[in-house]
C-alpha positions in Angstrom: 2.2 -34.0 -2.6 -0.3 -35.9 -4.7 1.6 -34.7 -7.8 4.9 -35.9 -6.3 3.5 -39.4 -5.6 2.5 -39.6 -9.2 6.2 -39.5 -10.3 7.5 -42.9 -11.4 11.2 -42.1 -10.7 11.8 -42.9 -7.0 14.5 -40.2 -6.6 12.4 -37.5 -8.2 9.4 -38.6 -6.1 11.3 -38.3 -2.8 12.9 -35.0 -3.8 9.6 -33.6 -4.8 8.0 -34.7 -1.5 10.8 -33.2 0.6 10.3 -29.8 -1.2 6.6 -30.0 -0.8 6.9 -30.5 3.0 9.2 -27.5 3.2 6.7 -25.4 1.2 3.8 -26.6 3.3 5.6 -25.6 6.5 6.5 -22.3 5.1 2.9 -21.6 4.1 1.6 -22.7 7.5 4.0 -20.2 9.1 2.8 -17.5 6.7 -0.8 -18.4 7.6 0.0 -18.0 11.3 1.6 -14.6 10.7 -1.3 -13.4 8.6 -3.8 -14.5 11.3 -1.9 -12.5 13.9 -1.8 -9.5 11.5 -5.5 -9.7 10.8 -6.2 -9.8 14.6 -4.1 -6.6 14.9 -6.2 -5.0 12.1 -9.4 -6.1 13.8 -8.1 -4.6 17.0 -7.9 -1.2 15.3 -11.0 -1.4 13.1 -13.2 -3.3 15.4 -14.6 -6.8 15.3 -17.8 -6.0 13.3 -18.4 -7.1 9.8 -17.0 -4.8 7.1 -20.2 -3.7 5.2 -20.1 -0.1 4.0 -23.7 -0.3 2.7 -23.2 0.6 -0.9 -26.2 2.2 -2.7 -26.3 3.5 -6.2 -28.2 6.7 -5.2 -25.3 7.7 -3.0 -22.9 8.0 -5.9 -22.5 10.6 -8.7 -23.2 9.3 -12.2 -19.7 10.0 -13.7 -16.4 11.7 -13.1 -17.1 13.6 -16.4 -19.4 15.9 -14.5 -17.8 15.8 -11.0 -14.3 14.9 -10.1 -13.7 17.2 -7.2 -11.8 15.1 -4.7 -8.9 17.4 -3.7 -6.2 14.7 -3.3 -7.5 12.1 -5.7 -8.7 14.0 -8.8 -10.0 11.7 -11.6 -10.5 14.0 -14.5 -10.5 12.0 -17.8 -7.3 12.7 -19.7 -5.1 13.1 -16.6 -1.8 11.3 -17.0 0.8 11.1 -14.2 4.2 9.7 -14.9 6.5 8.6 -12.1 10.3 7.9 -11.8 11.7 5.3 -9.5 15.1 5.8 -7.7 16.8 3.2 -5.4 18.1 4.0 -1.9 21.6 4.5 -3.3 20.4 7.1 -5.7 20.5 5.0 -8.9 17.6 5.5 -11.3 15.5 2.5 -12.0 14.8 1.4 -15.6 11.1 1.5 -14.7 8.5 4.2 -15.3 5.0 4.1 -13.7 1.9 5.7 -15.1 -1.6 6.7 -13.8 -3.9 7.2 -16.7 -7.6 8.3 -16.3 -9.7 7.0 -19.1 -13.3 7.4 -20.4 -14.1 3.8 -19.7 -17.1 3.0 -17.5 -18.4 -0.1 -15.9 -21.4 -0.8 -13.6 -20.3 -2.7 -10.4 -22.8 -3.4 -7.6 -25.2 -1.0 -9.4 -22.7 1.9 -9.3 -21.2 3.4 -12.5 -17.4 3.3 -12.1 -14.7 5.0 -14.1 -11.6 3.2 -15.3 -8.0 4.2 -14.5 -5.0 2.4 -15.9 -1.9 2.0 -13.9 1.1 0.7 -15.7 4.8 -0.1 -15.2 7.0 0.0 -18.3 10.8 0.0 -18.9 12.2 3.2 -20.3 12.4 1.2 -23.6 8.7 0.8 -23.5 8.3 -2.9 -22.5 5.2 -3.4 -20.4 5.8 -5.1 -17.1 2.6 -4.6 -15.2 -0.8 -3.1 -15.8 -4.1 -2.9 -13.9 -7.4 -1.3 -14.8 -8.9 0.1 -11.6 -12.6 1.0 -11.2 -13.4 4.0 -9.1 -16.6 5.8 -8.1 -17.2 9.0 -6.2 -20.0 9.4 -3.7 -22.0 12.6 -3.2 -19.9 13.6 -0.3 -16.7 13.6 -2.5 -15.2 10.3 -1.2 -13.6 8.2 -3.9 -14.2 4.4 -3.7 -12.4 1.5 -5.3 -14.7 -1.2 -6.7 -12.1 -3.5 -8.1 -9.3 -4.0 -10.6 -8.1 -6.3 -13.3 -4.3 -6.8 -12.9 -1.8 -8.3 -15.3 1.8 -9.2 -14.9 4.0 -9.6 -18.0 7.2 -11.3 -19.0 8.7 -10.6 -22.4 5.3 -9.4 -23.7 3.3 -12.4 -22.4 0.8 -12.4 -19.5 2.2 -14.6 -16.7 -0.4 -14.1 -14.0 -3.4 -12.0 -13.0 -2.9 -12.1 -9.3 -4.5 -9.2 -7.5 -7.6 -9.0 -9.7 -10.9 -8.6 -7.9 -14.3 -7.1 -8.2 -16.7 -5.9 -5.6 -19.7 -8.1 -5.2 -17.9 -11.3 -6.3 -16.9 -13.9 -3.7 -17.4 -11.6 -0.8 -15.3 -8.7 -2.2 -16.3 -5.3 -0.9 -15.4 -1.8 -2.1 -13.0 0.3 -0.1 -12.3 4.0 0.2 -9.4 5.2 -2.0 -9.5 8.7 -0.6 -11.7 10.6 1.8 -13.2 14.0 0.7 -11.8 15.4 4.0 -8.9 13.2 4.9 -7.5 15.6 7.6 -10.6 14.8 9.8 -9.6 11.1 9.7 -6.0 11.6 11.0 -4.7 8.5 12.8 -7.6 6.2 11.7 -7.1 3.1 9.6 -9.5 2.3 6.8 -9.9 -0.3 4.1 -8.7 0.5 0.6 -9.6 -2.8 -1.0 -11.1 -6.0 0.4 -11.2 -9.4 -1.2 -10.3 -11.9 1.5 -7.0 -13.6 0.7 -6.4 -11.6 -2.5 -6.3 -7.9 -1.6 -6.7 -6.7 2.0 -5.0 -3.3 1.6 -5.5 -0.7 4.3 -4.4 2.9 4.8 -3.9 5.3 7.7 -4.0 9.1 7.5 -0.8 10.4 9.2 -1.5 14.0 8.7 -0.6 17.1 6.6 3.0 18.2 6.0 4.4 21.3 4.5 7.5 19.6 3.1 8.2 16.2 1.5 11.0 13.9 2.7 14.3 14.6 1.1 14.2 13.5 -2.5 16.9 11.4 -4.1 19.5 13.2 -6.2 18.4 14.3 -9.6 14.8 14.0 -8.6 12.6 17.1 -8.8 8.8 17.4 -8.8 7.1 19.4 -11.5 7.0 23.2 -10.8 3.2 23.3 -10.5 3.2 20.9 -7.6 2.6 22.6 -4.2 1.8 21.6 -0.7 0.6 21.2 2.0 0.9 17.4 1.3 -1.3 14.7 2.7 0.8 11.9 4.2 -0.7 8.4 4.4 0.6 4.9 5.2 -0.5 1.7 3.4 -0.2 -1.9 4.7 -1.9 -5.3 4.5 -2.2 -8.3 6.8 -1.3 -10.5 3.7 2.2 -8.9 4.2 2.5 -8.9 8.0 5.8 -7.1 7.9 4.1 -4.1 6.4 2.1 -3.4 9.6 5.4 -2.4 11.2 7.0 -1.0 8.0 4.2 0.5 5.8 4.5 2.2 2.5 4.5 6.0 2.8 2.6 8.0 0.3 2.3 11.8 -0.2 -0.5 13.6 -2.1 -0.6 17.1 -3.4 -3.8 19.1 -3.8 -5.2 19.2 -7.3 -2.6 16.6 -8.5 -2.9 13.4 -6.5 -0.1 11.1 -5.6 3.3 12.7 -6.0 5.7 10.6 -3.9 5.8 7.0 -2.7 8.5 5.8 -0.3 8.9 2.1 0.1 10.2 0.4 3.3 13.6 -0.2 1.8 14.0 3.5 1.0 13.2 3.3 -2.7 11.3 6.4 -3.9 8.8 6.8 -6.7 8.3 10.5 -7.5 6.1 12.3 -9.9 8.0 13.2 -13.0 5.3 14.8 -15.2 1.7 15.7 -15.1 -0.3 16.0 -18.3 -4.0 16.8 -19.0 -4.7 15.5 -22.5 -7.5 16.4 -24.8 -7.4 13.0 -26.5 -8.7 10.8 -23.7 -7.9 7.1 -23.7 -10.9 4.7 -24.0 
């Protein structure tokens, strides 16, 4: 509103103020909805502070020597490619990638391994990228310690929303995958936590022998087998997601093989590669 009042033209000033008031009311409504959603989350997780008690000695030094999480393997050189299909069966122009690198970074005293996730058009234009930092504890649980996210438009970075790092401004690591997820069925847990930036949670639904019906012309690689781990992901920053979460399915020894969005869009594994030339 201060920016609006600085405009000299009276018509432009009044129009700007009117738009600002609408935007302010919309944001206040969104704040109320997020507050209610956070209360729902606290009702499930409990009112206590979220402090997982991270200690360097509880984590393995590197995924190069140990990467044994059954449903979230992070072997350097692993590259997963995904194909997106709309509810009407039309193939999207986008491809998504999960690329495990050799990069390492120390966060909160813990040595983390870097994983690139990217979205490109089939012509190769980069739309989104994020470098995630994961570490595995001695029990086999994989933790997420942060990510550097970038969104692109015609080759230029337009924003870095979603970027966060554990230990900065109250951000705390979350569990990306339990070593024994079937023992946590029905329980919600935090995937990532940086208040107001990323407050993603997941819930273990259970094990299934078959995946939901795939869209036409969609077929998983032949080496992908069940039983599959079914999870749901949601966030109080998107209150509607509590009632309509994202469904994800993981295959043993592979990782994520299918994502089903609330509108019915599917993102299925197209190809799995294990490259000798690892990305740095």
